[in-house]
Kinemage of the C-alpha trace (Angstrom):
@kinemage 1
@onewidth
@group {chain A} dominant
@subgroup {mainchain}
@vectorlist {calphas} color= white
{ca met a 1} P 4.463 9.349 -9.757
{ca asp a 2} L 7.655 8.837 -7.255
{ca pro a 3} L 7.195 9.335 -4.341
{ca ala a 4} L 3.382 8.320 -4.494
{ca pro a 5} L 1.529 11.434 -2.086
{ca lys a 6} L 1.036 10.946 1.130
{ca his a 7} L -2.758 9.820 1.384
{ca ala a 8} L -3.198 12.597 2.981
{ca ala a 9} L -2.404 15.188 1.186
{ca leu a 10} L -4.566 14.048 -1.462
{ca ala a 11} L -7.630 13.552 1.300
{ca ser a 12} L -7.158 17.492 1.054
{ca gln a 13} L -7.147 18.273 -2.210
{ca ile a 14} L -10.449 16.462 -2.741
{ca ser a 15} L -12.017 17.324 0.295
{ca thr a 16} L -11.832 13.937 1.967
{ca asn a 17} L -10.295 11.728 4.629
{ca arg a 18} L -7.101 9.671 4.296
{ca glu a 19} L -9.302 6.978 5.549
{ca gln a 20} L -11.425 7.031 2.212
{ca val a 21} L -8.404 7.911 0.416
{ca thr a 22} L -6.478 5.019 1.550
{ca arg a 23} L -9.577 2.709 0.759
{ca glu a 24} L -10.084 3.603 -2.738
{ca leu a 25} L -6.206 3.229 -3.644
{ca asn a 26} L -6.651 -0.186 -2.482
{ca val a 27} L -9.984 -1.139 -3.931
{ca leu a 28} L -7.775 0.712 -7.776
{ca val a 29} L -5.301 -1.554 -6.875
{ca arg a 30} L -7.289 -5.025 -6.048
{ca gly a 31} L -8.732 -3.874 -9.234
{ca gly a 32} L -5.269 -3.678 -11.782
{ca val a 33} L -5.808 -0.456 -12.069
{ca leu a 34} L -2.972 0.766 -10.186
{ca arg a 35} L 0.733 -1.236 -9.084
{ca lys a 36} L 2.649 0.088 -6.648
{ca asp a 37} L 6.229 -0.703 -6.842
{ca asp a 38} L 8.473 0.156 -3.827
{ca lys a 39} L 7.506 4.050 -3.254
{ca ala a 40} L 5.816 4.885 -6.314
{ca leu a 41} L 2.208 4.779 -7.338
{ca leu a 42} L 1.631 3.210 -10.944
{ca val a 43} L -1.563 3.728 -13.762
{ca ala a 44} L -1.083 -0.042 -14.160
{ca asp a 45} L -4.274 -0.085 -17.007
{ca val a 46} L -4.171 3.586 -18.303
{ca ala a 47} L -7.032 2.791 -20.630
{ca arg a 48} L -9.370 1.431 -18.125
{ca leu a 49} L -8.926 4.215 -15.805
{ca glu a 50} L -9.611 6.369 -18.084
{ca arg a 51} L -13.018 4.839 -18.809
{ca met a 52} L -13.539 4.930 -15.137
{ca val a 53} L -13.531 8.535 -15.073
{ca ser a 54} L -15.719 8.804 -18.231
{ca gln a 55} L -17.812 6.892 -16.746
{ca val a 56} L -18.220 9.577 -13.242
{ca arg a 57} L -17.847 12.504 -15.168
{ca gly a 58} L -20.767 10.940 -17.772
{ca asp a 59} L -19.114 11.209 -20.910
{ca ala a 60} L -20.955 9.971 -24.062
{ca gly a 61} L -19.515 6.715 -24.893
């Protein structure tokens, strides 16, 4: 996304706080799933992100 959404805006959409959003986004960046490019937030590893979402959702596979 360009520009990346504000952490507070994301937090309000998922009923959490800005600090937690910041922590989790940083984990995803450090893990290579997301990448920051100037003001954009890019998905660097789509397949891994899909696996992570499936795992959280409890999808079979």
